[in-house]
C-alpha positions as CSV (number, residue, x, y, z in Angstrom):
1,M,54.7,86.3,206.9
2,T,57.5,85.4,204.5
3,T,57.3,85.5,200.8
4,H,59.4,83.6,198.3
5,T,61.2,85.7,195.7
6,P,62.4,83.6,192.8
7,T,66.0,84.1,191.8
8,A,67.6,83.4,188.4
9,G,67.6,79.7,187.8
10,S,65.4,78.8,190.8
11,P,62.0,77.1,190.1
12,P,58.9,78.7,191.6
13,K,57.3,77.1,194.7
14,R,54.9,74.3,194.0
15,G,52.2,76.1,195.9
16,N,52.3,79.0,193.4
17,L,51.5,76.6,190.6
18,I,48.2,75.4,192.1
19,G,45.4,76.0,189.6
20,T,47.8,76.5,186.8
21,P,46.9,74.3,183.8
22,T,49.7,71.8,183.1
23,N,48.3,70.4,179.8
24,V,47.9,71.8,176.4
25,S,44.3,72.1,175.1
26,E,43.4,69.8,172.1
27,P,42.8,72.6,169.6
28,A,46.2,74.2,170.5
29,F,47.9,70.8,170.2
30,E,46.3,70.1,166.8
31,Y,47.5,73.5,165.6
32,L,51.0,72.6,166.9
33,L,50.9,69.3,165.2
34,S,49.8,70.8,161.8
35,S,52.5,73.5,162.1
36,M,55.1,70.8,162.9
37,L,54.0,68.8,159.9
38,H,54.2,71.9,157.7
39,W,57.7,72.7,158.9
40,V,58.9,69.1,158.4
41,D,57.5,69.1,154.8
42,Q,59.1,72.4,154.0
43,E,62.5,71.3,155.4
44,C,62.4,67.9,153.6
45,S,61.3,69.6,150.4
46,R,64.2,72.1,150.6
47,R,66.7,69.3,151.3
48,Q,65.4,67.3,148.4
49,T,65.7,70.2,146.1
50,L,69.3,70.9,147.2
51,E,70.3,67.2,146.7
52,Q,68.9,67.0,143.2
53,P,71.5,67.0,140.4
54,V,71.5,70.1,138.2
55,V,70.5,69.3,134.7
56,L,71.7,71.8,132.1
57,D,69.3,72.4,129.2
58,G,71.0,71.6,125.9
59,T,70.1,71.8,122.3
60,N,68.2,68.9,120.8
61,T,70.6,67.8,118.1
62,H,68.0,65.6,116.4
63,D,65.6,68.5,116.0
64,A,68.4,70.8,114.8
65,F,69.5,68.3,112.2
66,V,65.9,67.8,110.9
67,E,65.3,71.6,110.8
68,E,68.6,72.2,109.1
69,N,68.0,69.6,106.3
70,S,64.4,70.7,105.8
71,G,65.2,74.3,105.3
72,G,63.8,75.3,108.7
73,K,60.3,73.9,107.9
74,L,58.9,71.3,110.3
75,N,55.3,71.3,109.3
76,S,55.1,67.9,107.7
77,N,52.9,65.3,109.3
78,D,55.8,62.9,110.2
79,N,57.6,65.7,112.0
80,Q,54.5,66.8,113.9
81,I,53.7,63.2,115.0
82,E,57.3,62.7,116.1
83,K,57.3,65.9,118.0
84,A,54.0,65.1,119.7
85,K,55.3,61.7,120.8
86,E,58.4,63.4,122.2
87,E,56.4,65.9,124.1
88,E,54.2,63.1,125.5
89,N,57.2,61.1,126.6
90,E,58.7,64.2,128.3
91,E,55.4,64.9,130.1
92,E,55.3,61.2,131.4
93,E,58.9,61.5,132.5
94,E,58.2,64.7,134.3
95,E,55.2,63.3,136.0
96,E,57.1,60.2,137.1
97,K,59.9,62.4,138.5
98,R,57.3,64.5,140.3
99,V,55.7,61.5,141.9
100,K,59.1,60.0,143.0
101,R,60.0,63.4,144.5
102,L,56.8,63.6,146.5
103,V,57.2,60.0,147.7
104,M,60.8,60.8,148.8
105,I,59.7,63.9,150.6
106,A,56.9,62.1,152.4
107,E,59.3,59.3,153.4
108,N,61.9,61.8,154.7
109,A,59.2,63.7,156.6
110,A,57.8,60.5,158.2
111,A,61.3,59.5,159.3
112,K,61.8,63.0,160.8
113,M,58.5,62.8,162.6
114,E,59.4,59.4,164.0
115,R,62.6,60.8,165.4
116,I,60.7,63.7,167.0
117,G,58.2,61.2,168.5
118,Y,61.0,59.0,169.8
119,D,62.5,61.9,171.7
120,V,59.2,62.9,173.2
121,G,58.3,59.4,174.2
122,Y,61.7,58.9,175.9
123,R,61.5,62.1,177.9
124,L,57.8,61.7,178.8
125,T,58.3,58.1,180.0
126,E,61.2,59.4,182.2
127,R,58.6,61.4,184.1
128,L,55.6,59.0,184.0
129,A,57.5,55.9,185.1
130,Q,59.4,57.4,188.0
131,N,57.3,55.6,190.7
132,K,56.3,52.6,188.6
133,S,57.8,49.1,188.5
134,M,57.8,47.2,185.3
135,I,58.3,43.9,187.2
136,P,55.0,42.0,187.4
137,P,53.7,41.1,190.9
138,P,55.0,37.8,192.3
139,S,52.9,34.8,191.4
140,T,51.8,32.0,193.7
141,N,54.6,29.7,192.6
142,H,57.2,32.5,193.3
143,K,58.9,32.1,189.9
144,K,61.3,34.7,188.7
145,P,59.7,37.0,186.1
146,T,60.7,36.2,182.5
147,P,61.7,38.8,179.9
148,A,58.4,38.2,178.1
149,M,56.5,39.1,181.3
150,I,58.5,42.3,181.8
151,Q,57.9,43.2,178.1
152,L,54.2,42.7,178.6
153,E,54.2,45.1,181.6
154,V,56.1,47.7,179.6
155,V,53.5,47.5,176.8
156,K,50.6,47.7,179.3
157,F,52.2,50.8,180.7
158,I,52.2,52.3,177.2
159,C,48.6,51.2,176.6
160,K,47.3,52.8,179.8
161,D,49.6,55.4,181.3
162,L,51.4,56.8,178.2
163,W,48.3,56.7,175.9
164,N,46.1,58.3,178.5
165,E,48.6,61.1,179.1
166,V,48.9,61.9,175.4
167,F,45.5,61.1,174.0
168,R,43.2,61.1,177.1
169,K,42.2,57.5,176.5
170,Q,43.6,54.0,176.7
171,I,44.4,51.7,173.8
172,D,41.2,49.9,172.8
173,K,42.7,46.4,172.3
174,L,46.1,44.7,173.0
175,Q,47.1,41.5,171.3
176,T,50.3,39.5,171.7
177,N,51.8,36.1,170.9
178,H,54.0,36.2,174.1
179,R,57.1,36.0,171.9
180,G,57.9,39.6,171.5
181,V,55.2,40.7,169.1
182,F,52.4,43.1,170.2
183,V,49.6,44.7,168.4
184,L,48.0,47.8,169.8
185,K,44.7,48.8,168.3
186,D,43.2,52.3,168.5
187,L,39.7,52.3,166.9
188,D,39.3,56.0,167.0
189,F,42.6,57.7,166.7
190,K,41.7,61.4,167.0
191,W,44.7,62.7,165.0
192,L,43.2,61.0,161.9
193,Q,39.7,62.4,162.2
194,R,40.2,65.6,160.2
195,L,42.1,64.4,157.1
196,P,41.5,66.0,153.7
197,P,38.7,64.5,151.6
198,D,41.1,63.4,148.8
199,V,42.0,59.8,149.6
200,E,45.5,59.9,148.2
201,R,46.4,63.2,150.1
202,A,44.8,61.8,153.2
203,R,46.8,58.6,152.9
204,I,50.1,60.5,152.6
205,M,49.2,62.8,155.5
206,A,48.2,59.8,157.7
207,I,51.6,58.2,157.1
208,K,53.4,61.3,158.3
209,I,51.1,61.8,161.3
210,L,51.3,58.1,162.4
211,A,55.1,58.2,162.3
212,F,55.0,60.4,165.4
213,P,53.1,57.9,167.7
214,C,55.3,55.1,166.3
215,G,58.3,57.0,167.5
216,L,56.5,57.8,170.8
217,I,56.1,54.1,171.5
218,R,59.6,53.2,170.5
219,G,61.1,56.0,172.6
220,A,59.0,54.9,175.6
221,M,60.1,51.3,175.3
222,A,63.8,52.4,174.9
223,N,63.6,54.3,178.1
224,L,62.4,51.2,179.8
225,D,65.3,49.1,178.4
226,V,63.3,47.4,175.7
227,T,64.6,47.8,172.1
228,S,61.9,47.5,169.5
229,V,60.7,48.2,166.0
230,V,57.3,49.9,165.6
231,S,55.2,50.2,162.5
232,C,51.6,51.2,161.9
233,D,48.7,49.9,159.7
234,F,45.5,51.7,158.8
235,L,42.6,51.5,156.4
236,A,43.3,53.8,153.4
237,D,39.7,53.9,152.3
238,G,38.8,57.4,153.2
239,E,36.1,56.3,155.7
240,H,37.7,54.3,158.4
241,M,41.2,55.8,158.4
242,H,40.8,56.8,162.1
243,C,41.1,53.0,162.9
244,C,44.7,52.0,163.2
245,S,47.0,49.5,164.8
246,F,50.6,49.8,166.0
247,N,52.7,46.7,165.5
248,I,55.6,46.3,168.0
249,K,58.4,43.8,167.4
250,V,60.8,43.4,170.3
251,K,64.4,42.9,169.3
252,A,66.2,40.1,171.0
């Protein structure tokens, strides 16, 4: 009886892998996704901080002039009202800057998640589509398949094979106008089932999460020689946010 001794760089025999789980459990994958989102947020926040211009604090010449001419006493009603207005304006400006910064960080994080999803979709399709043909079966009139027919087969592959491999289910509904526009509806997207109760926070998190499957679809289609633009819509009402649709626009 001979035994196989793996050497450096040689893969183990397939027989030795029988019974070994090949998929990641859902809790482990959800933890991986949350960790990845946290890392992307931290990275985008750090870059946004480094790219911000440095503002040097200077002396307020108006306050200095008023204080100098009033003998250092700024206790009059007019000065107090003016100072209160200035503080209120400063607070509004700071809040506006904070909101803009958060939006910019969320947009950069979503773009990074989309690029990660693109890479995963491209590589995963390389394995799943090895023995599959995207050319539809011949019809009775033996006409040559049109590009629209091939695109439909590619989208069907995503709805069935790719979605079942990643999410253990198929897309619930597929719509198309047969002119390069497809709408894939998932009525119970599991990644959006555990969002925070705050609607605004949940909306921002959903945008970043859904960027990954958008990239997943775009990468899969790119591997199958179909260039596309993918976006996503969802209900930001806090109750039905797990229902979403992916919009695919094929580039000519």
